[in-house]
C-alpha positions as YAML, in Angstrom:
chain: A
units: angstrom
residues:
- id: 1
  name: MET
  ca: [-32.61, -34.97, -12.72]
- id: 2
  name: ILE
  ca: [-34.79, -32.60, -10.76]
- id: 3
  name: ALA
  ca: [-35.11, -30.19, -13.67]
- id: 4
  name: GLY
  ca: [-36.02, -33.10, -15.99]
- id: 5
  name: GLN
  ca: [-39.09, -34.01, -14.08]
- id: 6
  name: PRO
  ca: [-42.40, -33.12, -15.71]
- id: 7
  name: GLU
  ca: [-44.87, -30.58, -14.18]
- id: 8
  name: THR
  ca: [-47.35, -33.29, -13.01]
- id: 9
  name: LEU
  ca: [-48.14, -34.72, -9.50]
- id: 10
  name: THR
  ca: [-45.81, -37.56, -10.22]
- id: 11
  name: GLY
  ca: [-43.11, -35.03, -11.12]
- id: 12
  name: ILE
  ca: [-43.52, -32.97, -8.06]
- id: 13
  name: ARG
  ca: [-43.30, -36.15, -5.93]
- id: 14
  name: ASN
  ca: [-40.24, -37.14, -7.67]
- id: 15
  name: ARG
  ca: [-38.53, -33.81, -7.08]
- id: 16
  name: ALA
  ca: [-39.45, -33.71, -3.49]
- id: 17
  name: LEU
  ca: [-37.99, -37.35, -3.01]
- id: 18
  name: PHE
  ca: [-34.82, -36.41, -5.07]
- id: 19
  name: SER
  ca: [-34.42, -33.28, -2.96]
- id: 20
  name: LEU
  ca: [-35.00, -35.03, 0.54]
- id: 21
  name: GLY
  ca: [-32.76, -38.01, -0.34]
- id: 22
  name: TYR
  ca: [-29.91, -35.61, -1.28]
- id: 23
  name: ASP
  ca: [-30.31, -33.43, 1.84]
- id: 24
  name: LEU
  ca: [-30.71, -36.33, 4.21]
- id: 25
  name: LEU
  ca: [-28.07, -38.50, 2.54]
- id: 26
  name: ALA
  ca: [-30.66, -41.29, 2.53]
- id: 27
  name: SER
  ca: [-30.78, -44.44, 0.38]
- id: 28
  name: ARG
  ca: [-33.82, -45.40, -1.62]
- id: 29
  name: SER
  ca: [-34.95, -47.98, 0.92]
- id: 30
  name: GLU
  ca: [-34.75, -45.33, 3.66]
- id: 31
  name: LEU
  ca: [-36.89, -42.93, 1.84]
- id: 32
  name: VAL
  ca: [-39.37, -45.56, 1.08]
- id: 33
  name: GLY
  ca: [-39.63, -46.55, 4.76]
- id: 34
  name: LEU
  ca: [-40.42, -42.90, 5.93]
- id: 35
  name: LYS
  ca: [-43.83, -42.25, 7.29]
- id: 36
  name: THR
  ca: [-45.47, -38.91, 7.73]
- id: 37
  name: THR
  ca: [-45.04, -39.07, 11.54]
- id: 38
  name: ASP
  ca: [-41.23, -39.40, 11.02]
- id: 39
  name: ILE
  ca: [-40.92, -35.91, 9.58]
- id: 40
  name: GLN
  ca: [-41.13, -32.92, 11.78]
- id: 41
  name: PHE
  ca: [-40.76, -29.17, 10.89]
- id: 42
  name: THR
  ca: [-38.80, -27.27, 13.48]
- id: 43
  name: ASN
  ca: [-39.42, -23.78, 14.53]
- id: 44
  name: CYS
  ca: [-36.49, -22.37, 12.58]
- id: 45
  name: GLY
  ca: [-37.85, -23.91, 9.36]
- id: 46
  name: THR
  ca: [-35.64, -27.04, 9.21]
- id: 47
  name: LEU
  ca: [-36.67, -30.59, 8.99]
- id: 48
  name: LYS
  ca: [-36.04, -33.28, 11.69]
- id: 49
  name: VAL
  ca: [-36.42, -36.71, 10.12]
- id: 50
  name: THR
  ca: [-36.24, -40.00, 11.98]
- id: 51
  name: ILE
  ca: [-34.99, -42.85, 9.90]
- id: 52
  name: ARG
  ca: [-36.15, -45.84, 11.51]
- id: 53
  name: LYS
  ca: [-34.45, -48.71, 9.44]
- id: 54
  name: SER
  ca: [-31.39, -48.90, 7.47]
- id: 55
  name: LYS
  ca: [-29.15, -51.56, 5.89]
- id: 56
  name: THR
  ca: [-26.06, -50.34, 7.87]
- id: 57
  name: ASP
  ca: [-28.03, -50.06, 11.16]
- id: 58
  name: GLN
  ca: [-27.30, -53.46, 12.48]
- id: 59
  name: TYR
  ca: [-28.91, -53.04, 15.87]
- id: 60
  name: GLY
  ca: [-32.22, -51.26, 14.71]
- id: 61
  name: ARG
  ca: [-31.43, -48.04, 16.61]
- id: 62
  name: GLY
  ca: [-32.43, -45.59, 13.84]
- id: 63
  name: ARG
  ca: [-30.90, -42.30, 13.24]
- id: 64
  name: LEU
  ca: [-31.90, -38.63, 13.30]
- id: 65
  name: ALA
  ca: [-31.32, -36.72, 10.22]
- id: 66
  name: LEU
  ca: [-31.70, -32.95, 9.87]
- id: 67
  name: GLY
  ca: [-32.65, -31.19, 6.57]
- id: 68
  name: SER
  ca: [-32.33, -27.61, 5.40]
...
């Protein structure tokens, strides 16, 4: 799916969302709910992402996801 995306701004966005969703094991609704303040780059070059709301999170605590 990533290789099939066009070389446009929309295609770049789609590739980034596919990669991020796969890396974080996030659902579509979790990806849509992300804000720029939820994503932090660590010193070692990885991502630290706060997923605030999830369908399976009954108590609304959120979760911390790490990306490569």
